[in-house]
NUROTOR-652967 format. One record per residue (C-alpha): x, y, z; residue in three letters. Coordinates in steps of 0.02 Angstrom, whole numbers, plus 32768, in hexadecimal, padded with zeros to 4 digits. Example, Ala and Ser with C-alpha at 12.3 -4.5 7.8 and 13.67 -1.06 7.14 Angstrom:
<rs>
(r (8267, 7F1F, 8186), ALA)
(r (82AC, 7FCB, 8165), SER)
</rs>
This chain:
<rs>
(r (38E3, 6EA6, DF55), MET)
(r (38E8, 6EC0, DE9A), TYR)
(r (399F, 6E90, DE99), LYS)
(r (397D, 6DF7, DF01), LEU)
(r (38ED, 6DC3, DE90), THR)
(r (3957, 6DE1, DDF6), THR)
(r (39E7, 6D7D, DE3F), ILE)
(r (3971, 6CEF, DE6F), LEU)
(r (3924, 6CF4, DDC1), PHE)
(r (39CE, 6CEB, DD70), LEU)
(r (3A04, 6C5B, DDE1), ILE)
(r (3963, 6BF8, DDC1), VAL)
(r (396D, 6C1B, DD06), SER)
(r (3A22, 6BE2, DD03), GLY)
(r (39F8, 6B43, DD60), ILE)
(r (3967, 6B1F, DCEA), LEU)
(r (39D4, 6B44, DC52), CYS)
(r (3A61, 6ADA, DC97), TYR)
(r (39E9, 6A4B, DCC0), THR)
(r (3999, 6A56, DC14), THR)
(r (3A44, 6A5C, DBC4), TYR)
(r (3A80, 69C9, DC2C), SER)
(r (39E9, 695F, DBFC), TYR)
(r (3A00, 698D, DB46), LYS)
(r (3ABA, 6961, DB50), ASP)
(r (3A91, 68BC, DBA6), GLN)
(r (3A0F, 6895, DB23), HIS)
(r (3A8B, 68BB, DA98), ASP)
(r (3B10, 6850, DAEC), LEU)
(r (3A97, 67BE, DAFD), VAL)
(r (3A66, 67CF, DA46), GLN)
(r (3B1D, 67D5, DA14), GLU)
(r (3B43, 673A, DA7C), GLU)
(r (3AAF, 66E0, DA2D), ARG)
(r (3AF0, 670A, D980), ASN)
(r (3B9F, 66CC, D9AE), VAL)
(r (3B55, 662C, D9F5), LEU)
(r (3AED, 6611, D957), LYS)
(r (3B8B, 6622, D8EE), ILE)
(r (3BE8, 65AA, D960), GLU)
(r (3B59, 652D, D958), ILE)
(r (3B57, 653B, D89B), SER)
(r (3C13, 651D, D896), ASN)
(r (3C01, 6486, D909), LEU)
(r (3B78, 643F, D89B), GLU)
(r (3BE9, 6453, D802), GLU)
(r (3C76, 63FE, D861), ASP)
(r (3BFF, 6372, D892), LYS)
(r (3BCB, 6357, D7DC), LYS)
(r (3C82, 6355, D7A7), TYR)
(r (3CB4, 62DB, D830), LEU)
(r (3C1E, 626B, D809), ASN)
(r (3C55, 6263, D753), SER)
(r (3D06, 6236, D78B), LYS)
(r (3CC1, 61AF, D800), VAL)
(r (3C5B, 6165, D771), LYS)
(r (3CF6, 6164, D705), GLY)
(r (3D5A, 610E, D78E), LEU)
(r (3CCE, 6090, D7A8), GLU)
(r (3CD9, 6064, D6F0), GLU)
(r (3D96, 6050, D6FE), VAL)
(r (3D7E, 5FE0, D796), LEU)
(r (3CFF, 5F76, D739), LYS)
(r (3D75, 5F5E, D6A7), SER)
(r (3E05, 5F37, D71E), LEU)
(r (3D95, 5EBB, D777), GLY)
(r (3D73, 5E64, D6D2), ARG)
(r (3E2D, 5E61, D6AC), GLU)
(r (3E52, 5E19, D759), VAL)
(r (3DD0, 5D91, D73D), GLU)
(r (3E20, 5D65, D696), ILE)
(r (3ECD, 5D61, D6E5), LEU)
(r (3E90, 5CF7, D776), GLU)
(r (3E43, 5C7B, D6FC), GLN)
(r (3EE2, 5C7A, D696), LYS)
(r (3F4F, 5C68, D732), PHE)
(r (3EE6, 5BDA, D778), SER)
(r (3EEF, 5B86, D6CE), GLY)
(r (3FAC, 5B9B, D6CA), GLU)
(r (3FBB, 5B57, D77B), GLN)
(r (3F58, 5ABE, D744), SER)
(r (3FCC, 5AAA, D6AF), LEU)
(r (4064, 5AB9, D722), TYR)
(r (401D, 5A32, D794), ARG)
(r (3FFF, 59BF, D701), VAL)
(r (40AC, 59E9, D6BD), ASN)
(r (40F7, 59C4, D769), ASP)
(r (40A7, 5919, D769), ARG)
(r (40DF, 58F4, D6B8), LEU)
(r (4190, 5933, D6DA), THR)
(r (419C, 58CB, D777), GLN)
(r (415E, 5831, D71A), ARG)
(r (41D1, 584F, D685), ASN)
(r (426D, 5885, D6E5), SER)
(r (4286, 57E8, D745), ASN)
(r (41E8, 5784, D762), ALA)
(r (4232, 5713, D7E6), SER)
(r (427D, 579D, D853), ASN)
(r (421B, 5839, D81E), ASN)
(r (42BD, 5898, D801), ILE)
(r (42DE, 5931, D794), ILE)
(r (4393, 5959, D76E), GLU)
(r (43BA, 5A04, D725), THR)
(r (4421, 5AA1, D748), LYS)
(r (43F4, 5B4B, D790), ILE)
(r (43F4, 5BC8, D701), ASP)
(r (4476, 5C4A, D732), GLY)
(r (44B2, 5C84, D7DC), THR)
(r (447D, 5C2A, D87A), PHE)
(r (448D, 5C83, D922), ASN)
(r (4434, 5C08, D992), GLY)
(r (4385, 5C28, D9D6), TRP)
(r (4337, 5CA6, DA4D), ASN)
(r (4283, 5C76, DA70), GLY)
(r (422D, 5CA7, D9CD), GLU)
(r (42AF, 5C78, D94B), SER)
(r (4281, 5C4A, D89A), ILE)
(r (42F0, 5BDB, D830), PHE)
(r (42F0, 5BD8, D771), LYS)
(r (4334, 5B37, D729), MET)
(r (438D, 5B14, D685), LYS)
(r (42FF, 5A9E, D653), ASN)
(r (4284, 5B32, D659), GLY)
(r (422E, 5B04, D6FB), SER)
(r (4221, 5B82, D789), VAL)
(r (421C, 5B4F, D83F), TRP)
(r (41F7, 5BB2, D8DD), GLN)
(r (422F, 5B95, D98E), GLN)
(r (419B, 5B46, D9EB), ALA)
(r (41DB, 5B4C, DA9E), SER)
(r (423B, 5BD0, DAFB), TYR)
(r (42F6, 5BB5, DB03), ALA)
(r (4392, 5C1C, DAE6), TYR)
(r (442F, 5BDC, DA91), GLN)
(r (44B7, 5C3E, DA3B), TYR)
(r (451E, 5BE8, D9B6), HIS)
(r (4561, 5C35, D917), TYR)
(r (456C, 5BCE, D879), ALA)
(r (4555, 5BE8, D7BF), TYR)
(r (44E5, 5B6C, D763), ASN)
(r (44F0, 5AEA, D7EE), PRO)
(r (44A9, 5A3B, D7D3), ASP)
(r (4400, 5A21, D825), VAL)
(r (43A0, 5985, D851), THR)
(r (42E7, 5997, D878), ILE)
(r (4295, 58FF, D8C3), TYR)
(r (41F0, 58CD, D90F), LEU)
(r (41ED, 5896, D9C4), LYS)
(r (4152, 587F, DA2F), ASP)
(r (40E8, 58D7, D9AB), GLY)
(r (4158, 5972, D9AB), LYS)
(r (41DC, 59AD, D930), ASN)
(r (428B, 59CC, D972), TYR)
(r (431C, 5A20, D919), MET)
(r (43CF, 59EC, D938), LYS)
(r (444F, 5A68, D8F3), VAL)
(r (4501, 5A32, D8CD), GLU)
(r (4573, 5A70, D958), GLY)
(r (44E7, 5A8C, D9D8), VAL)
(r (44D0, 5A0A, DA60), ASN)
(r (4417, 5A28, DA82), GLU)
(r (4386, 5A05, DA0D), ALA)
(r (42FD, 5A89, D9FE), LEU)
(r (4241, 5A6E, D9F6), HIS)
(r (4206, 5ABE, D952), VAL)
(r (416B, 5ACC, D8E7), LYS)
(r (4163, 5ADF, D82D), ARG)
(r (4119, 5B82, D7ED), ILE)
(r (4141, 5B69, D734), LYS)
</rs>
């Protein structure tokens, strides 16, 4: 009976020790996890502060770019108005009775492809205003730009069709 009591005592003591040890280990693990989480939260807060400072910097850059865009838009709209006035004056001065401008394309001409832009020897720049495709190679070909039904058309030497264009400079 003494042996049985001793064995039972040892078993119960071992269970109690193990249970106590397990609770202590669990408590230590929880504390360790809390400490790790506190460090991670601290790191995240630092990251948040850093990113907020970057966002503020980018917001300032966007504001300055917005101001620059406004200035460019004002300048562009002003230039477009000047081009329109210049178009009217050029049309009046070129040939008042027929509204004709005669010039040459400055450099190589390869026809048009839907969004073509044409720089002229007189300094004006014209853009294709309707979709069409035409291939024709020429160097400094003669060009006649005329007004018909309120629209400008460009006739290039050696090309049978005239092209609807608008002046951009």
